[in-house]
Every structure is written in C-alpha cells, then in structure tokens.
C-alpha positions in Angstrom: 105.7 65.4 134.5 109.3 66.7 134.8 111.4 66.9 131.8 115.0 66.5 132.1 117.1 69.1 130.4 119.9 67.7 128.3 123.2 68.7 129.7 126.4 69.4 127.8 128.0 66.3 126.3 130.8 64.8 128.4 132.9 62.0 127.1 133.4 59.0 129.2 136.5 59.2 131.3 138.4 56.5 129.5 138.0 58.4 126.1 138.7 62.0 127.4 142.2 62.0 125.9 141.0 61.1 122.5 138.3 63.8 122.6 140.8 66.4 123.7 143.2 65.4 120.8 140.4 65.6 118.3 139.3 69.0 119.6 142.9 70.3 119.5 143.4 69.0 115.9 140.1 70.5 114.7 141.1 73.9 116.2 144.5 73.7 114.4 142.9 72.8 111.1 140.4 75.7 111.5 143.2 78.2 112.3 145.2 76.9 109.3 142.2 77.3 107.0 141.5 80.8 108.4 145.1 82.0 107.7 145.1 80.4 104.3 141.8 82.2 103.4 143.1 85.5 104.7 146.3 85.1 102.7 144.3 84.3 99.6 142.0 87.3 100.2 145.0 89.6 100.6 146.6 88.3 97.4 143.3 88.9 95.4 143.0 92.4 96.9 146.6 93.1 95.8 146.1 91.8 92.3 142.7 93.1 91.4 142.3 96.7 90.5 139.7 98.6 92.5 136.8 99.3 90.0 134.9 101.4 92.5 138.1 103.6 93.2 138.6 104.0 89.5 135.0 105.1 89.0 135.2 107.5 91.9 138.4 109.0 90.4 136.7 109.3 87.0 133.8 111.2 88.8 136.3 113.6 89.9 137.5 114.3 86.4 140.7 112.4 86.8 141.4 109.4 84.5 142.7 106.2 86.1 146.0 106.5 84.2 146.5 110.0 85.7 145.6 108.7 89.1 148.2 106.0 88.7 150.8 108.6 87.6 149.8 110.8 90.6 150.1 107.9 92.9 153.6 106.9 91.6 154.7 110.6 91.8 153.4 110.7 95.4 155.2 107.5 96.2 158.4 108.8 94.8 158.0 111.9 96.7 157.3 110.3 99.9 160.2 107.9 99.4 162.6 110.8 99.0 161.3 112.5 102.1 160.3 109.6 104.3 161.8 111.3 107.3 159.1 114.0 107.3 155.7 113.5 108.9 153.9 115.4 106.2 154.8 113.1 103.4 153.8 110.1 105.4 150.2 111.3 105.7 147.9 110.7 108.7 147.5 107.0 107.8 151.2 106.4 107.9 151.4 105.7 104.2 148.4 106.6 102.3 149.3 109.1 99.5 147.2 112.1 98.7 145.8 110.8 95.4 144.6 107.6 97.0 143.0 109.6 99.9 141.3 111.9 97.4 139.9 108.8 95.5 138.7 107.2 98.7 137.0 110.4 99.7 135.3 110.7 96.3 134.2 107.1 96.6 132.6 108.0 99.9 130.9 111.0 98.5 129.5 108.9 95.6 127.9 106.6 98.1 126.1 109.2 100.0 122.5 109.7 99.0 121.9 112.9 97.2 119.8 115.6 98.9 116.1 115.7 97.7 116.7 118.7 95.6 113.3 118.4 93.9 111.4 118.6 97.1 113.1 121.5 98.9 110.5 124.0 97.9 107.7 121.7 99.0 109.4 121.1 102.3 109.8 124.8 102.9 106.1 125.4 102.2 105.1 122.5 104.4 107.3 123.9 107.2 105.8 127.4 106.8 102.3 125.9 106.8 103.1 124.1 110.1 104.3 127.4 111.6 101.0 129.2 110.6 98.9 126.2 111.9 100.8 126.3 115.2 100.4 130.1 115.5 96.6 129.6 115.0 96.6 127.0 117.8 98.7 129.3 120.0 96.1 132.1 119.5 93.1 129.7 120.2 95.0 128.5 123.2 95.5 131.9 124.7 92.0 132.7 124.0 90.9 129.6 125.8 93.1 130.3 128.8 91.8 133.9 129.1 88.2 132.6 128.9 89.0 130.0 131.5 87.6 132.3 134.1 84.1 131.5 132.9 84.6 127.9 131.8 86.7 126.8 134.8 89.2 123.9 134.8 88.0 122.4 131.5 88.7 125.6 129.7 92.2 125.9 131.3 93.1 122.3 130.4 91.8 122.7 126.8 93.7 126.0 126.4 96.9 124.5 127.8 96.6 121.5 125.3 96.1 123.9 122.4 99.1 125.9 123.5 101.3 122.8 123.8 100.3 121.6 120.3 100.6 125.1 118.8 104.2 125.4 120.2 105.0 121.9 118.9 103.8 122.7 115.4 105.7 126.0 115.4 109.0 124.4 116.6 108.5 121.5 114.1 107.8 123.9 111.2 110.8 126.0 112.0 113.0 122.9 112.2 111.7 121.6 108.8 112.4 125.0 107.2 115.8 125.5 108.8 117.0 122.0 108.0 116.0 122.3 104.3 117.4 125.7 103.9 120.7 124.6 105.5 120.9 121.6 103.1 120.5 124.1 100.2 123.3 126.2 101.7 121.1 129.3 102.4 121.6 129.1 106.2 
C-alpha cells in the first residue's frame, strides 16, 4: 500500500495570474503592516521614559533629574564640539551619562555572587584536595605493590591515581574560583 505524498499546491494554468496577483498584494500588505508596526514601536520608545534606566541611575546614587541635566549638558557639549571624536563617543552619539546608566542597568541584571556560600565552597574544595591526596597515596602504594599483585594491582593503582589527580585538580579549581570571586586572588 503506497501512499502518495501531497505535493506543493500549484494553481491551474488558467488561474496563475490571479494567484500571482494575490500573492504580490499579500506581500505588499504584510510589508506595509510591518513598517507601520515598526514606526509605532519607534514612536512609543521615543515617548515613554525608560523605567529600568531610571532605576539603574537611582541605584548609582544619581537622581533621574540629575541624569537628565547631565544628559542635556553632555548634548550641549557634544554639539559644541561635534568635530572631535572624543565627544561623539564610541557609539557615534551616545553620551556618557546614558552609557553609565546603561552599564548600571547591565550590572543590576547580573546575578550576585553567592557571598553566603564562599566559605562552604572553599571548605568543600579543600576537602576535595585532601580526598584526592589520599587517593594519590593509595594509588602510589598500589602501583608499588603491583610487583606482587600483577596487572590487577597496576590497573587498580592507576585508577586510584587518576581519580586522586581529578579530585585534587577539581578541588583546587573550586577554591581558586571562589577566592577569585571574592577578590583574594
């Protein structure tokens, strides 16, 4: 039992022109609707104050009115020295107050470091290092004793050495990462 797969719809030859006209008209309407929606979105963005930006500026200790004054001062300054590259900024028009506010907003969105658990993380990392050192010692002892036990002792000792080294490296990584987040390293 063969099933025929449905092919793409093709209009009859005598109606191709009408289907092409309908497709063209539909594409034009979608493009017009898209541009109208983009224009409306741009108007809304220009009219609405940025609440997140104001909140980020407040977190920096600068009131929104002061930020607006700083922004207007920066605009006046950049208008007077529009010839220089330093006043235009790297974005070609973003003033310093707005850039500071945007960076503050990004900093506010970042998750805070787990400050309460840094001691626990350092203790766990140190425990991993000690645990790995014990495995390394047992692994070395097993490899030395492999003369008597043969290949099984050599394989077991190698596995212990491998796991011991993994625990030591993992523990050192955890300790270093947490101390680097605290600013110690």
